[in-house]
N, C-alpha and C positions, 0 to 999 in steps of 0.2 A: 504494499500499499504506500501511497505517496505521502511525504511529510506535509504538514500543514495544520491549520485549525479545523478541528472536527466539530466543535460546538463552542459558542460563547454566548454570555448573557450578562446584562447589568443588574445589580442588586443594590439595595440600600447600603450594603457593606462594601461595595466595590465590584469590579468586574470578575467574572469567573470564566476561565478559559480552559478548554480541553483541547490539546493539540498532539500531533504525532511529530516526534523528532528522532531521527536516526533509528526508526523502527520501534521506538518505545512511546507510550502514552505519558503526557505530562499534564499535571493539574496546576494552573497558575491562579492564585486568588489574591485579589486586591494588588496585583502587580508583583506578587511575591511567589517564588517557587514553593509549592507545597509538598508535592511528591511525584514520582513517576513509577513506571512499571519495570525499570531497569534493575532495581534493588528493592525488594519488599520483605527481606528477612526480618526487619524490625517489626513490621506489621503483623507478620506471622508469629513472632516471639510474644508480642503483645497479647494476642489471642490465647496462645498457649499458656501464658502466665495466669490466665483467668481460671485455669483448672481444666481437667478432662474426666468426665464431662463437666462443663461449666455451669450447667443449670440455666436459670433465667438471667439474662444479661442486658444491662443498659450500655449503649455505646454512644459516646458524645463524639460526633464527627464521622460522616460517611467516607470521605475521601474518595478513593477509587474502589472501595469496597473490599479490599483484601482482608482486613481484620475481621469484618462481620462474616465473610465467606468462610474464613478459618473457624470461627466460633460455631458456625453451623456445621461444618465438617467434623467438629470435635464433639458434636452431640448436644448443642444447646437446646434447651426446650423451648425457648423463645428469645428473640432479640429485638429490643426496642432501640431504634437508631434515630438519634436527634441530630438534625443538621440545619444550620442557620441559612445555608445557601439553597433556596428553593430550586434553582435550576439543576443542581446536582441530583435532587430527588426526581425531577422530571426526567433527567437523562437515564437514571436508573429504571424507571418505569418504562421508558421508551426503548430500553435494551441497547443504549448507545455504545456500551462496551459489554464484553461477554461476562465479566465478573459482576458488573453492576446489574446486569439482567438477571443473573442467577440469584443474587441477593434479593432483588425486588420480587422475583417470582416464588421464592420459598415461602410457604405458608406460615413459617415460624417467625417471619420478619415483619415488623411494624415500623413503617417509616413516619417520622414526625418532623414537620417543618416548625422549628422553634429554636430559640437559644437555649443551651444547656443549663445556664444559670436559672432562667425562669422555669424551665421544665422540672428540674430537681426541686426547686423551692415549692412548686405547686403539687408535686407528686405525693400520692398516698400509698403507692405500691412500694414493694421491696424487691430487691434483686439479689441474686447470689453473687454477682460481680457487677461492678461499674468500671467501664473502660473509657478513659478520657484521652482523645487524640484530636482535640479541637483546634490546636495550634501547634507551633514548633516548640513550645515549652517556654517558661517564663523569661528566658534570656534572649529570645528572638521571636517576638510576637508578629503575627500577620495582622491582627486586629488589636489595637491598644486595649480596648475594653475587655479583652480576654485575660488581662492581668488578674482580674478577680477570680478566675478559675483556679488559680494556684494559690489563693489566700486561705488562711486557716478557717474562716467562716464558711466558705463553700466546701472545702475539703471535709470539714466536720459534718456539713449537711449531707454529703454524699455518703459518708460512713454511717450516718443515722438512717439512710435508706437501704442499707444492706441487711440481709438476714444474719443471724448469729454466725460468726466465723466468716462472714462475707469478705470478698477481696475488692479493693479499690486499686485500679492500675492507671498510671499516668505515663504517657509517652513524652520524652524530651529529646531535643536534638543534641544535647550535651548534659553532662552531670550538673545538677543544681544543688549545692549544699544548702542554700536557703530553703528550697522546697523540701528537701529531706528533713531539715530541722523542723519545719512547720508540720510536716506529716507526723513526725515523732511526738509533737505536742498534743495531737488529737487522736492518734491511732494506737491500737493495742501492740502492734508490731509492724515494722517497716523493713523492706529489703530493696536494695538497689541492684539492678540487673543490667550489666553492660552488654551491648550488642555490637561487636566490631563489624564494619562493613567497608567494602571498597567500591568506590564510584569513580569512573573515569581515571583510573590509575592512582587515585588518592585514597588514603585510609582514614576513616572516621570511627568514632565510637558514640553510638546513641545509648541513652540510658533510660531504662524503664524502672519506675518506682512502684512497688507492690506494698500495699498497707492492708492490715486486717482490722476489722471493725472492733473486735474484742481482744482479749489477751490470749486468744488461740494462737499458737505458734505454728509455723509452716512445718 
């Protein structure tokens, strides 16, 4: 297939673009590179860290669907996906990419057009795992207002929406000592998981944080 823009749309939070470059799909949000299909090992690791089987899961951030697809493959009983960029949900329902199509078509998936902060605050449900991949982490934000996602108030709210022993997962593009410190203030146990990756000849280490609602240890 030829390189170029596959889909684009304007939203209140900026432009969302899906394009093909050098044979890979890229997602650009608000002018910032969000992810591509060249290297998705950290998205897979994020889903795997939720447990197997993961039970019922809330996912903040659809992206290109790889984390949600893996959760479904791992036997999730249900996955609520919250995404602030409405066009991404439309592209999933339209089958714009194979992974997004599979996610949207699975009867265990429920797609919600909302901001994760408001969604969790208003929620009455509980989940066995909450997975947050709504931005690049607190050190490199796509949307400035997502800074609140990594604050103790919202982290505590997420932990409160978990079942006993439930897991909260947070994806970061690099280690965040401040985030880990704040998680330890509100969680029963916290673990940092490093995921080394190689992109275009350069090596990076993404970091996943896993926290438990109670004093249950891994």
